[in-house]
N, C-alpha and C positions, 0 to 999 in steps of 0.2 A: 449408516447411521449407529449410534451404541442403541444396544440392545433394552427392552423392557421397557421402552419409553423414556429413556434417559435424554439428557441436553449433551452437546458438544461443545466444549469451551475452546475457541481458538483464536489464537495470539499473535497478532501481527507486531512487532517491537522493529521501529521504524531511528532513524537517526533522531528525530525529534520527537516523536511519540510512539507509546506504546498502544495499540487497540486491542480491548476485549468484546468479542462478541460471543453470545448465548445463540446456538443453534437449537432448535425446537424442530427435529427433520429439517424439513427445506425453509423454515420460517426462522427469520432473524429474532429472537425475541427481547435480545437486550444487546446495546452495543455503546462501549464506552474508552474515553482516551485517557492517557495519563501522561505525563512528560517523562522522558525517557531519561532517567539518572543512572552512571553507575553505581552509584552508591544506596540504591533502592534494595532492602532485601526481601525475602518472599513472605515474611511476616509484615511488612507493611504493605505490600500488595493486596495481601489478605485483606487486614484489616479495611482497607479503602474499597474492595471488590464487595464484601461480604455485604458491607453496607446499601450497596448503591443495589444489589441483589435483592437484598429484602425491600428497598424501594417498590421493585419490580414483581416482589411476589414470586422470586426463585428461590428455591431453598438449594443451599450447596451440595445438598446430599442428591439432589435430583442429575448434577452434571456426575456423566461416569465414564466422561474419553475427553481426551485435549489435543490441540496440535499447534507447534508452534513454526513461524518462520519470522526468521531475524535477519538482520543486516546488519545487529551491533554485539559480537562476539560476548561482549563481557556481561551481556543483559541473561544469556542462554542459561546460565546455572542458577539465578535465582528464578526466574520464571520456571525452569524445571523442577525446581525445590518447592515452588508454592502449588504445582499439579500433584507430585508426589506426597508433599506433607498433609494438604490441606483438601485434594480431591480423592488421596490415594490412588493416584492414578499413573502411570509415567507417559508419558507425552510424546506423539510421535513428531519429529523435528524434521521438518523439510529440509532437506540433503543429506540426512543420515544413511548409512548405507542400510540398502534393505526397502527403503521408502522408495516405491515405486511411483513416479511422477507421471508416466503414460507420454511423455511427449519428447520431442527428438532434438537436441539444441543443437543447431549446427553452426556453433562459432570455434574460435581457435582453443580458448581454455573454457570446457563450460561449466568447470566446479567455480569458476568465478564469478561466474553471472549472480549478481542480487537474487537471494530466495524470492524475494517479494515481484521481482522481475518476471520468473518464470510463474510464481502463484497467478501473476495477472496473465499470461497467455494462455493458461489453461482454462481461466474462468473467460477470459475473452473469447476463445474458439468456441467452449460450449454456448456461449449464448449470442454470438454474432456470426461465427464459422469462421473461414480463412480469410486470408489476404486483411490483415489490420494493421493498422498502426496504434498502437496504445500510448498515450500522453499523461504520465504520471507526476500532476505536480506537487511535489513534497518538498524535502530538504535539497535535494537535487531534481532538476526537469528533465524525466527520462523519455525517450521516445523507442519503444519496441515493435519489432515487425512480428508476425505471426504471420507462417507460411500457409497457403492451400489447404493444406491437410492437418493443422495445427501446429506445426514445428515453429521453434524460435528461430528466428533468423540474424537474430544481432540488434544491433539499436544504435543510441546516442545519449550520452551523458550530460548534461549541461548544469549550471550553478541554479538553484532554486531561487525563486522571486525573492523572498525573505533574506536568504544569502548574499545576494547581491546587494538589497540593501544595507544589511549590516555591515559589506565590505567598503562600499560608499561612504558610510557614515564614519568608520573607524579609520577608513585614509585619508579622509579630506577633514580638514579643521573645521570647517567652517559648515558644512554639511550637518543639518540634525537628523534625528532618528524619526522616520514617518511610516507609517501605517500603508500598505498596497490597496490602494483606492483608483476607480476610473477617473482621471481629469476631466473636467469641462470643456478643455479644449487641447489640441495638440500641442502650442508653442506656449508655453510657461510665460507667465506675467511676474512669478516670483520665485523663489528659492523652490520652497516646497510644491508647487504644480509643476516646475519646470522636470522636478525629479521625478514625481508622478509620473509624469507625461513621457520621462526616459525610461523607468522601468515600465511601466504598463505598456505603453503603445511598443516599447522595444519588443517586450516578451511578444504581444501579437504579431511583431514582423519576424520574430524569430519562430513562431508557431508557424505561420503561413510560407516564411520562407522553408524552413526544413520538411514542412509536409510535401511541398511544390518539391523539392528535390528528393525524398524521397520515393515519391509517385512516379517521378519522370525514371529513376533509377531500377525503383521494382519493374516496372515496364508491365504494369497489373493496375485494372483498377482494387481501389483500397477503401475501408471503410475506417474512420476514424474515431477513436473513444477516447474521451477524457476521464480521467479518477484521481483521485488525491485531492487532499484539503482546499486547493484555492482554484478547482478546476469549474466551479460556477463563476469565480469573478473572471473569466475571459470567455467564457462558453457565448455569450450574446454579443460580443463587440467582434467575433469574426466567424466568417461560414465555413473554417477548415474543421472544425470540430461537430462533427454530427451528434453527437449523443454524450453525454454526462453520466458516468454510472460509478456513486459513489462507494457502494460496496461489494466491487469487483474482487479486490484480494480478498474479502472474506467468505466472498461465496467460493475463489477457489481454494480457499482452507478446506472447505467443508468436501469439495470434489476430490481431494487428493486423500483426506481422511475415510469418504466412500469407498475409493480404490483401495484402501490399504486396511479397510476393515479387520481383515485377518490378526493383522499386527496388534490390534490395540488391545492393551493389556489387560489381563485380569487385576482385580485389587490387588495391592501391593500387600503381602505377608506384613 
């Protein structure tokens, strides 16, 4: 971790949200979300983040290191600029040359795997051991496989819940935009409950079916961990998910930073 009792700013930039977390050692002192916008500048991020940190009693001068993972290339420049301009640090970036992830990526094109999926695999193995299925409920719903020794073994990408709802609304003129929630019955008696049932129970069926097929193909006992913003919505409606861990990605970023602490930049001139 950063020296002299400093804190680490970990940034996870996804397609829908950018998550900022402040680590004080192994403790997450604060965590905030902002909508991902291509046009947001480093200055805008700082004004927003500074006010939230002040409410938490954290001084920006206490943050002396930063790490970024992003699946949105256009978000990287303003986030790097944020760290350099306002925290006087050059952030480590997951996927950059020289950043040691400490994980074997056993797929055809390792560089094409999303940074968040690799970070999740690292955190998942550290917390739960190997032979994992990690289900991340984000803009996309992903199923990622972690081998017995922590290797990333591939996965599945499906449309996320909210993305599916938006597509349904956009493609069908008479179907309204609705929120994701568990309906009282599987058989809907009106349009909205019918849509809710299709999305909610359809996703439950997908989760259970995918988990069963992965386990059958993998051929070993596996633990199933859910993460991401909507994981809590499905957790208690299926036995396929054994545990929900909302901070998986953020803890994974801390682990990668600790592994690469020697690369942590000195204050910029």
